[in-house]
C-alpha positions, 0 to 999 in steps of 0.5 A: 863637379858642380853645374851651378854657377858661383854664388854672387857676391855684393856689386863694387861701387863704381863712379857715377860718370854722370856727376863727377866726370862732368864736373871735372870737366866743365872746371877743365873747360872753365879753368882754360876758359878763363886763362884765355880771357885773362890772356886776352886782356892782357894782350888788349892792355898791351896793345891798347897801351902801345896804340897810345904811346905810338900815336900820331900822326900828329894833328892840329898845334893846341896850347895847354896852360898849366896853371901854378900848383897844377899836378901830373895827374890834373895835367895829364887831364887836361892834356886829354881834354886837347887832344894832345893825348887820348888818354890820361891813364896811358900818360900815368902808365907811360910816367910810371915806367919812365919817370913823371917830369918835373912840370913849370906852369905856364903855355906849352904848344903841343899838337893833337894825337901826340906820342906820349914820348915826345908829350913828355919830353915838351913837358920836360923841356918847359913852357913855349909861351913867352910872357911880357907883361906891361912895363918890361924892357928889352932886357927882360924880355931876353932874360925871360926869352932864355927861360924858354926851351932851346933859346939864349937870351943872348940872342934876342939882346944881340938881334936888337944891337946889330938891328936886325929888326927895326920898328917904323916908329923909331926915329933915325939914329935911336937904335931902341926897341924899348916902348915898341914892341907889343905886349902879352903872350907869345908862343916860341916855336923850339926852332923860332929865331930871335928876329923873327920874335922881334918882328912879331912883337914890333907888327903887335905893337904897330898894330896897337898904335894904329888902333890908337890913331897914334900919328894923328893923336900925337899930332893934336898934343903938338908932339911926335908919335915916337915923344907920345911912346915915351909919355905912354912908357912914363905914364906905364911906370908912373901911373901903374893903375887905370885911375892914375894914367890920364892923370899922370900923363896930364902932369907930364905934359904940363911940366913940359909946358912950363919947361920944368924938368919932369922930375921921375924917378922911373926914368932914373931908375931906367938909366940904372937898369932897375925897375922900381926900389928906393932913389937916393940922392946919389941916383938923382946925382948921376948924369945921364940923358934919363935923369929928368931931374937934371935934364929938361924935357923928354928922356930919349926913349921910351923906359918900358913897354906902355900898355894900351891903356897907358899909350890911350892915356898919353894921347888922351890926357885928363884936363887938369892944371895938376904939376904934382902927384903922389901915391897916398893909399894902398890901393894905388891911388895917387893924389894931383895938385897943382901946386907945391904946398898941395904936394908937400900936404899930400906927402904927409898924408902918404907918410901918415898912412905909411905908403909915403 
């Protein structure tokens, strides 16, 4: 045997732990960290969304107006600006899963910090705002009341008929609230009764009448406060535009002073529950207390709710001897005259302009 050690061969190639090992460890750590970030973000998103969905408790009431043609996204932004929801994005996500409701234009009575489910339900139900324009009647108001969520128009009509609410301006035995309810916008609660709304509306008109000094103004003209409101309602329907109101009022008083029939189409239309339109010879032959072609004097009740401007015109008629008027321009201007001959000339002028 030889005592020499075997000859050494070439060294084996081994992996350098200082490079590839570190790279693998770093990749594994990065992957774990990245996954944790994603999971963390998902958890945060879920928690955030649940907080938006179940917001509360509700805060103060706010009225959000939704204009005609507003998109659902635009409504969401409006709700966020009024602090009804804290995020319009969360509302869009909620609608994505639950369906976007059809949103009608109008005013919605909501509360700050509402849950998304309650907001969506309120939007789907429809507006809470009752808009009563000047020129409306009780029957027209009842029809619009019926469009509000949770309400029935027949309940409002019944409240009037059953005398659940009586205006202090009503003469004994009249039993008609036409002309005696305030116009404008009302927010009607889902559980609010028709009688409660009527009380609010009569109170608003009473305030307007007091501000206009109805009692003293009517006395100065030789009419009762209720009669002045009747005149104001005719002025509202016949004058329409501000430039005509005080002159129409003067025509009414001049005709009353001469014991002439008022001959107002609007009173005839009221007896037929119509708002505008052609008045025919058959209409003029109807024997009702509101046919001011057949019966002299004022009709027994107002024929609509007058605006504050019409009430002011009825209490402060323009000075003049006019007995007639007719629409002569498409901008609503009416021509006033003292004689029938002048009236007939104005009618021809109106016809030549295509408005007669």
